[in-house]
C-alpha positions in Angstrom: -3.0 -2.9 0.5 -6.8 -1.7 0.6 -7.9 1.2 -1.2 -9.9 3.9 0.8 -11.6 6.9 -1.0 -13.3 5.3 -3.8 -14.2 7.6 -7.0 -17.9 8.3 -8.1 -19.0 8.3 -11.3 -17.5 11.0 -13.8 -17.1 11.8 -17.4 -19.6 8.8 -18.3 -17.7 6.5 -15.8 -19.4 3.9 -13.8 -18.1 4.5 -10.1 -15.3 2.8 -8.5 -16.4 0.2 -6.4 -15.5 0.4 -3.0 -14.3 -2.8 -0.5 -17.7 -2.6 1.8 -20.1 0.5 2.8 -21.1 0.9 5.6 -24.6 2.8 7.1 -24.5 6.5 8.0 -25.9 5.1 11.2 -23.1 3.1 12.0 -20.4 5.2 10.9 -21.1 8.8 9.8 -17.5 9.5 9.3 -14.4 7.5 8.4 -11.3 7.6 10.9 -9.0 5.2 8.9 -7.9 1.5 8.4 -5.3 -0.5 10.5 -4.1 -3.9 9.4 -3.6 -6.4 12.3 -0.3 -7.3 12.6 0.7 -9.1 16.1 0.2 -12.5 17.2 -0.7 -11.2 20.3 -4.6 -10.4 19.2 -6.0 -13.7 19.4 -7.6 -15.4 16.0 -7.6 -11.7 14.2 -3.6 -11.3 13.1 -3.6 -10.5 9.5 -7.1 -8.9 9.7 -8.0 -5.4 8.5 -9.8 -3.4 11.3 -11.8 0.0 10.3 -11.7 2.7 12.9 -14.5 5.3 13.0 -14.3 9.3 14.1 -18.0 9.7 14.0 -19.5 6.5 15.8 -16.0 6.6 18.1 -16.5 2.6 17.0 -13.7 0.3 15.6 -15.1 -2.2 13.6 -13.7 -6.1 12.2 -13.7 -6.0 8.4 -13.6 -9.7 6.9 -12.2 -9.6 3.3 -12.6 -11.7 0.4 -11.9 -11.7 -3.5 -14.4 -12.6 -6.5 -12.9 -13.4 -9.7 -10.2 -10.3 -9.0 -13.1 -8.1 -7.2 -12.6 -7.1 -3.9 -15.7 -7.0 -1.4 -16.1 -7.6 2.2 -18.2 -7.3 5.2 -18.2 -5.4 8.8 -19.2 -5.8 12.3 -18.8 -3.1 14.6 -16.6 -4.6 17.8 -18.4 -4.5 20.9 -16.2 -1.5 22.4 -16.3 2.1 23.4 -13.9 4.6 23.1 -14.3 8.5 24.6 -13.4 10.5 21.6 -13.8 9.6 17.6 -10.6 7.1 16.7 -9.0 7.9 14.0 -5.1 6.8 13.7 -4.2 3.0 15.3 -0.7 1.0 15.5 0.0 -2.0 17.3 2.8 -1.4 19.1 6.2 -3.9 19.0 6.9 -3.5 22.8 3.9 -5.6 23.9 1.9 -6.8 20.6 -1.6 -4.6 21.6 -3.6 -1.9 19.5 -3.2 1.7 20.0 -5.6 4.4 18.9 -6.3 8.0 19.3 -8.5 10.4 17.9 -10.6 13.7 18.8 -13.9 15.3 18.5 -14.4 18.5 16.5 -17.6 18.2 14.5 -20.4 15.7 14.2 -18.6 12.8 17.0 -20.5 11.2 19.2 -17.6 11.4 22.0 -18.3 12.1 25.1 -14.2 14.0 25.4 -12.5 16.7 23.0 -9.4 13.5 22.3 -8.5 10.2 23.8 -5.7 7.9 23.9 -6.9 4.0 24.1 -5.0 1.0 24.2 -7.0 -1.8 23.0 -5.5 -5.4 24.2 -6.6 -9.3 23.9 -7.3 -10.4 27.3 -6.2 -14.1 26.0 -10.2 -15.2 26.8 -11.7 -17.2 23.9 -13.4 -15.3 21.6 -16.9 -15.8 19.8 -17.2 -13.4 16.8 -17.5 -13.7 13.0 -13.8 -14.3 11.8 -14.7 -14.6 7.6 -17.6 -14.2 5.1 -17.8 -15.5 1.8 -20.7 -14.8 -0.5 -21.7 -18.0 -3.1 -23.7 -18.2 -5.8 -26.7 -20.0 -3.1 -25.8 -18.1 0.2 -23.6 -16.8 2.2 -20.6 -19.1 4.5 -19.9 -17.5 7.9 -16.9 -18.9 10.1 -16.3 -17.9 13.6 -14.0 -17.5 15.9 -15.5 -20.5 17.6 -17.3 -23.4 17.6 -21.2 -22.7 18.0 -23.8 -24.3 19.6 -25.5 -26.3 17.1 -29.1 -26.2 18.0 -29.2 -22.6 17.7 -26.8 -22.1 15.2 -28.9 -24.3 12.4 -32.0 -22.9 13.4 -33.1 -20.8 10.4 -35.3 -18.5 12.5 -32.8 -17.6 14.4 -30.7 -15.5 11.3 -32.4 -12.6 9.1 -31.1 -11.1 6.0 -31.9 -8.2 4.2 -30.4 -5.6 1.7 -30.4 -2.5 -0.3 -28.8 0.1 -2.5 -28.0 3.4 -2.6 -27.9 6.3 -5.0 -24.9 8.3 -6.6 -26.0 11.8 -6.3 -24.9 15.9 -5.8 -26.4 15.4 -1.7 -25.1 14.4 1.1 -25.8 10.6 1.6 -28.3 8.7 0.2 -31.6 7.2 1.4 -31.9 3.0 1.0 -33.5 1.8 -1.9 -34.6 -1.7 -3.2 -32.6 -3.5 -5.3 -35.6 -5.2 -7.0 -37.4 -1.4 -7.5 -34.9 1.3 -8.3 -36.9 3.9 -7.2 -38.7 2.5 -4.4 -37.3 4.1 -1.1 -37.0 2.0 2.2 -35.3 4.4 4.8 -33.1 6.9 5.4 -30.3 5.1 6.0 -30.0 5.8 9.6 -29.8 2.6 10.1 -29.2 1.4 13.8 -28.9 -2.6 14.9 -32.7 -3.2 14.8 -35.0 0.3 13.8 -35.1 0.0 10.0 -34.5 -2.1 7.3 -33.8 -3.4 3.8 -35.8 -6.0 2.0 -36.0 -9.1 3.3 -34.0 -12.2 1.8 -35.5 -15.8 2.5 -32.9 -18.0 4.7 -34.0 -21.3 3.5 -31.9 -23.2 6.1 -28.9 -22.9 7.8 -26.1 -25.6 8.2 -23.1 -25.8 10.4 -19.9 -27.5 9.1 -18.5 -30.4 10.8 -15.8 -28.5 12.6 -18.8 -26.8 13.8 -17.2 -23.0 13.3 -19.2 -22.1 9.8 -22.4 -21.9 9.1 -24.0 -21.9 5.6 -26.9 -19.7 4.7 -29.1 -20.8 2.3 -30.5 -17.5 0.6 -33.7 -18.5 -1.5 -33.1 -17.0 -5.0 -29.4 -16.8 -4.6 -27.4 -13.9 -3.5 -26.8 -11.2 -6.1 -24.9 -8.1 -6.3 -25.9 -5.3 -3.8 -24.1 -2.6 -2.1 -25.3 -3.4 0.7 -26.4 -6.4 3.2 -27.0 -6.9 6.6 -26.7 -10.4 8.3 -28.5 -10.5 11.8 -28.1 -13.7 13.8 -29.4 -14.9 17.1 -26.7 -17.6 18.0 -24.9 -19.3 20.8 -21.5 -20.5 20.8 -20.9 -24.0 21.9 -19.8 -22.4 26.0 -22.9 -21.0 25.8 -21.5 -17.6 24.8 -24.5 -15.1 23.1 -23.4 -14.0 19.4 -25.4 -11.2 18.0 -23.2 -9.0 16.3 -25.1 -7.4 13.1 -22.5 -7.8 9.8 -22.5 -5.4 7.2 -21.4 -6.2 3.7 -21.4 -5.6 0.3 -21.5 -7.9 -2.5 -19.9 -6.5 -5.5 -19.6 -9.2 -7.9 -21.1 -13.0 -7.3 -19.1 -16.3 -8.3 -20.6 -18.2 -11.1 -20.5 -21.0 -9.3 
């Protein structure tokens, strides 16, 4: 069961480690989680979704556990909602997701309230499915076979990372993982306007089944509050895949 509402540093104790951080520009006010319990939702059965009240968005969450420590990556599904979405439920009648929410304060919603159905059409899905952190890189599995030429071109991938600071202020700026006092941005990050410290992608290797890409990171991967993985690749059928992943690295496996 995912744990939300993590505690900050108090009484000399370090903060609890969250499952995943999401930049304020993508989700300034969270709604809640919903598990995909339906077998009629294509390749995402058993996965976790995250709803945003503030940005009226729905995110796919990719969980993993490293030596007992949970962590995850998330990306925004290409869907638009008329108001903030806060509660979701998969109907036992049709197996589809129903979400509801409202707009009161600090939300980008156009309407004061909305009730939406999010259904799987049965068509092929070309999206990330799993994310796993390795000592020397990142392993990303997709829901479909990838075009080998675009997926193995390291120029089609970009990875950057940054940290936040625990303070009494509302939110945090973006800070350098290598120089903790260096400010990189204001955390109102979008898909391309702002960024953290770049990590060099040395190579991109595609698995034999053409569904998993391993990104070799120069210098390896270290714990960090926020990482972003951008891609400009194609599925085997030519469908473009450009869905930035935002992940948190709480722990890296020993080998």
